C-alpha positions in Angstrom: -5.5 19.3 -21.5 -2.1 19.0 -22.6 -1.1 20.8 -19.3 -3.0 18.4 -17.2 -1.2 15.4 -19.1 2.2 16.9 -18.1 1.0 17.2 -14.5 -0.1 13.6 -14.5 3.2 12.5 -16.0 5.2 14.5 -13.3 3.1 12.9 -10.6 3.8 9.4 -11.9 7.4 10.0 -11.9 7.2 11.2 -8.4 5.3 8.0 -7.4 8.0 5.9 -9.2 10.7 7.6 -7.0 8.7 7.0 -3.9 8.2 3.4 -4.8 11.9 2.9 -5.2 12.5 4.1 -1.6 9.9 2.1 0.1 12.2 -0.7 1.5 10.9 -4.0 3.2 7.2 -4.4 3.4 4.8 -6.9 4.4 0.9 -7.2 4.0 -1.3 -7.7 7.0 -2.5 -6.3 10.3 -0.5 -6.5 13.4 -2.5 -6.8 16.5 -2.3 -7.4 20.2 -4.2 -10.5 21.2 -4.9 -11.7 24.8 -5.4 -15.1 26.3 -7.8 -13.6 28.8 -9.3 -10.7 26.9 -11.6 -9.5 29.6 -8.7 -9.1 32.0 -6.4 -8.1 29.4 -3.8 -10.7 30.6 -1.5 -13.0 28.6 -1.0 -10.6 25.9 0.9 -11.6 22.5 1.1 -10.0 19.0 0.0 -11.7 15.9 0.1 -10.6 12.2 -2.8 -11.6 10.0 -2.8 -11.3 6.3 -4.2 -12.9 3.0 -1.7 -14.3 0.6 -2.6 -16.1 -2.6 -6.3 -16.1 -1.5 -5.5 -17.9 1.7 -5.7 -16.2 5.1 -2.7 -16.6 7.4 -2.0 -15.8 11.0 1.4 -15.9 12.6 2.4 -15.3 16.2 5.2 -12.5 16.6 7.8 -12.2 19.2 8.0 -8.9 21.0 11.5 -8.2 19.6 10.0 -8.2 16.1 7.1 -6.0 16.5 8.8 -2.6 15.7 10.1 -4.0 12.5 6.9 -5.6 11.4 5.0 -2.4 12.2 7.3 -0.5 9.8 6.9 -3.4 7.0 3.2 -3.2 7.4 3.1 0.7 7.2 5.5 0.3 4.1 3.1 -2.1 2.4 0.1 0.3 3.1 2.1 3.2 1.5 2.8 0.8 -1.5 -0.8 0.0 -2.0 -1.9 3.7 -1.7 1.0 4.8 -4.3 -0.1 2.1 -6.7 -3.8 2.9 -6.4 -2.9 6.6 -7.1 -0.8 5.5 -10.1 -3.6 3.4 -11.6 -6.0 6.3 -11.2 -3.5 8.6 -13.0 -3.0 6.2 -15.8 -6.7 5.8 -16.4 -7.0 9.6 -16.4 -3.9 10.1 -18.6 -5.5 7.5 -21.1 -8.7 9.3 -21.1 -7.2 12.7 -21.8 -5.0 11.3 -24.7 -8.1 9.7 -26.4 -10.1 13.0 -25.9 -7.4 15.0 -27.5 -7.1 12.5 -30.4 -10.8 12.7 -30.8 -10.7 16.4 -30.9 -8.0 16.6 -33.6 -10.2 14.7 -36.0 
């Protein structure tokens, strides 16, 4: 169990380093919309997201699409890393309590 605790601690440190290097991020989904969907004419990009429990949609100029795609991808990576950290923190806590219980 001690070995597993050390593995968890090392993984958490790696996650922290990855979080430090994420860069700009933004929540949401970037999609292409059409004024005439059946003919796929009049295409434009929009980003949709929820912030402070409110849904937002913004139009995006073509010159910002590449940057926003990167920001959205960074946010998804951030969320994934945070979820993994939480999972590891729970497991770490459970193992510590189990070790303490066994020492009694």
